[in-house]
C-alpha positions as protocol buffer text, in pm:
chain_id: "A"
residue {
  index: 1
  type: MET
  ca { x: 9686 y: 12979 z: 19220 }
}
residue {
  index: 2
  type: PHE
  ca { x: 9559 y: 13274 z: 19017 }
}
residue {
  index: 3
  type: ALA
  ca { x: 9272 y: 13063 z: 18875 }
}
residue {
  index: 4
  type: LEU
  ca { x: 9149 y: 12990 z: 19229 }
}
residue {
  index: 5
  type: LEU
  ca { x: 9173 y: 13359 z: 19311 }
}
residue {
  index: 6
  type: ALA
  ca { x: 8964 y: 13435 z: 18999 }
}
residue {
  index: 7
  type: VAL
  ca { x: 8696 y: 13182 z: 19103 }
}
residue {
  index: 8
  type: GLY
  ca { x: 8683 y: 13332 z: 19451 }
}
residue {
  index: 9
  type: LEU
  ca { x: 8654 y: 13688 z: 19321 }
}
residue {
  index: 10
  type: THR
  ca { x: 8378 y: 13582 z: 19082 }
}
residue {
  index: 11
  type: ILE
  ca { x: 8182 y: 13432 z: 19372 }
}
residue {
  index: 12
  type: VAL
  ca { x: 8231 y: 13751 z: 19579 }
}
residue {
  index: 13
  type: GLY
  ca { x: 8110 y: 13955 z: 19280 }
}
residue {
  index: 14
  type: LEU
  ca { x: 7797 y: 13746 z: 19250 }
}
residue {
  index: 15
  type: VAL
  ca { x: 7732 y: 13782 z: 19624 }
}
residue {
  index: 16
  type: TYR
  ca { x: 7759 y: 14162 z: 19595 }
}
residue {
  index: 17
  type: LEU
  ca { x: 7525 y: 14179 z: 19298 }
}
residue {
  index: 18
  type: THR
  ca { x: 7259 y: 13949 z: 19438 }
}
residue {
  index: 19
  type: THR
  ca { x: 7257 y: 14028 z: 19810 }
}
residue {
  index: 20
  type: THR
  ca { x: 7139 y: 14344 z: 19986 }
}
residue {
  index: 21
  type: ALA
  ca { x: 7366 y: 14520 z: 20237 }
}
residue {
  index: 22
  type: VAL
  ca { x: 7164 y: 14383 z: 20533 }
}
residue {
  index: 23
  type: LYS
  ca { x: 7222 y: 14024 z: 20426 }
}
residue {
  index: 24
  type: LEU
  ca { x: 7589 y: 14053 z: 20332 }
}
residue {
  index: 25
  type: PRO
  ca { x: 7830 y: 13857 z: 20550 }
}
residue {
  index: 26
  type: SER
  ca { x: 7989 y: 14071 z: 20818 }
}
residue {
  index: 27
  type: TYR
  ca { x: 8341 y: 14009 z: 20683 }
}
residue {
  index: 28
  type: LEU
  ca { x: 8261 y: 14180 z: 20347 }
}
residue {
  index: 29
  type: PRO
  ca { x: 8291 y: 14556 z: 20312 }
}
residue {
  index: 30
  type: GLY
  ca { x: 7955 y: 14732 z: 20274 }
}
residue {
  index: 31
  type: HIS
  ca { x: 7778 y: 14518 z: 20533 }
}
residue {
  index: 32
  type: TYR
  ca { x: 7501 y: 14706 z: 20709 }
}
residue {
  index: 33
  type: GLU
  ca { x: 7431 y: 14645 z: 21077 }
}
residue {
  index: 34
  type: ARG
  ca { x: 7107 y: 14745 z: 21237 }
}
residue {
  index: 35
  type: ALA
  ca { x: 7304 y: 14926 z: 21508 }
}
residue {
  index: 36
  type: HIS
  ca { x: 7418 y: 15190 z: 21255 }
}
residue {
  index: 37
  type: ALA
  ca { x: 7263 y: 15536 z: 21250 }
}
residue {
  index: 38
  type: ALA
  ca { x: 6899 y: 15546 z: 21155 }
}
residue {
  index: 39
  type: GLY
  ca { x: 6973 y: 15789 z: 20869 }
}
residue {
  index: 40
  type: HIS
  ca { x: 7150 y: 15512 z: 20682 }
}
residue {
  index: 41
  type: LEU
  ca { x: 6847 y: 15287 z: 20657 }
}
residue {
  index: 42
  type: ALA
  ca { x: 6818 y: 15352 z: 20281 }
}
residue {
  index: 43
  type: GLN
  ca { x: 7167 y: 15202 z: 20240 }
}
residue {
  index: 44
  type: ALA
  ca { x: 7054 y: 14875 z: 20396 }
}
residue {
  index: 45
  type: HIS
  ca { x: 6834 y: 14771 z: 20101 }
}
residue {
  index: 46
  type: LYS
  ca { x: 7066 y: 14839 z: 19812 }
}
residue {
  index: 47
  type: HIS
  ca { x: 7301 y: 14615 z: 19618 }
}
residue {
  index: 48
  type: HIS
  ca { x: 7668 y: 14710 z: 19593 }
}
residue {
  index: 49
  type: VAL
  ca { x: 7702 y: 14719 z: 19216 }
}
residue {
  index: 50
  type: LYS
  ca { x: 8039 y: 14899 z: 19210 }
}
residue {
  index: 51
  type: LEU
  ca { x: 8199 y: 14649 z: 19446 }
}
residue {
  index: 52
  type: GLY
  ca { x: 8057 y: 14359 z: 19245 }
}
residue {
  index: 53
  type: LEU
  ca { x: 8190 y: 14499 z: 18919 }
}
residue {
  index: 54
  type: LEU
  ca { x: 8527 y: 14568 z: 19084 }
}
residue {
  index: 55
  type: SER
  ca { x: 8557 y: 14206 z: 19192 }
}
residue {
  index: 56
  type: PHE
  ca { x: 8469 y: 14089 z: 18837 }
}
residue {
  index: 57
  type: VAL
  ca { x: 8741 y: 14314 z: 18691 }
}
residue {
  index: 58
  type: LEU
  ca { x: 8990 y: 14178 z: 18948 }
}
residue {
  index: 59
  type: ALA
  ca { x: 8883 y: 13821 z: 18855 }
}
residue {
  index: 60
  type: ILE
  ca { x: 8955 y: 13897 z: 18489 }
}
residue {
  index: 61
  type: GLY
  ca { x: 9296 y: 14028 z: 18591 }
}
residue {
  index: 62
  type: ALA
  ca { x: 9366 y: 13713 z: 18791 }
}
residue {
  index: 63
  type: LEU
  ca { x: 9264 y: 13500 z: 18489 }
}
residue {
  index: 64
  type: ALA
  ca { x: 9507 y: 13696 z: 18276 }
}
residue {
  index: 65
  type: ALA
  ca { x: 9780 y: 13644 z: 18533 }
}
residue {
  index: 66
  type: ALA
  ca { x: 9701 y: 13271 z: 18535 }
}
residue {
  index: 67
  type: TRP
  ca { x: 9716 y: 13261 z: 18160 }
}
residue {
  index: 68
  type: TYR
  ca { x: 10053 y: 13434 z: 18135 }
}
residue {
  index: 69
  type: SER
  ca { x: 10207 y: 13237 z: 18422 }
}
residue {
  index: 70
  type: ALA
  ca { x: 10113 y: 12912 z: 18245 }
}
residue {
  index: 71
  type: VAL
  ca { x: 10275 y: 13003 z: 17912 }
}
residue {
  index: 72
  type: PRO
  ca { x: 10614 y: 12826 z: 17876 }
}
residue {
  index: 73
  type: ASP
  ca { x: 10915 y: 13044 z: 17806 }
}
residue {
  index: 74
  type: ARG
  ca { x: 11056 y: 13015 z: 17453 }
}
residue {
  index: 75
  type: GLU
  ca { x: 11425 y: 13000 z: 17395 }
}
residue {
  index: 76
  type: PRO
  ca { x: 11565 y: 13235 z: 17127 }
}
residue {
  index: 77
  type: ARG
  ca { x: 11675 y: 13071 z: 16803 }
}
């Protein structure tokens, strides 16, 4: 379960780093619509690096959770 979450977050991170705000899917935060105020036009052509890095960090956390949930419990001697 956590491994699938990590794969999904990695894909979202790659989308954020490789796609400008105009071309982001509308369901992702940071999407720019042409109907927004004209003063925000400079925001339309930038990549969301912080959101991409955040999703990579969350993916690493999900991988750690997957690792620790897969470790069998040891019984005391």
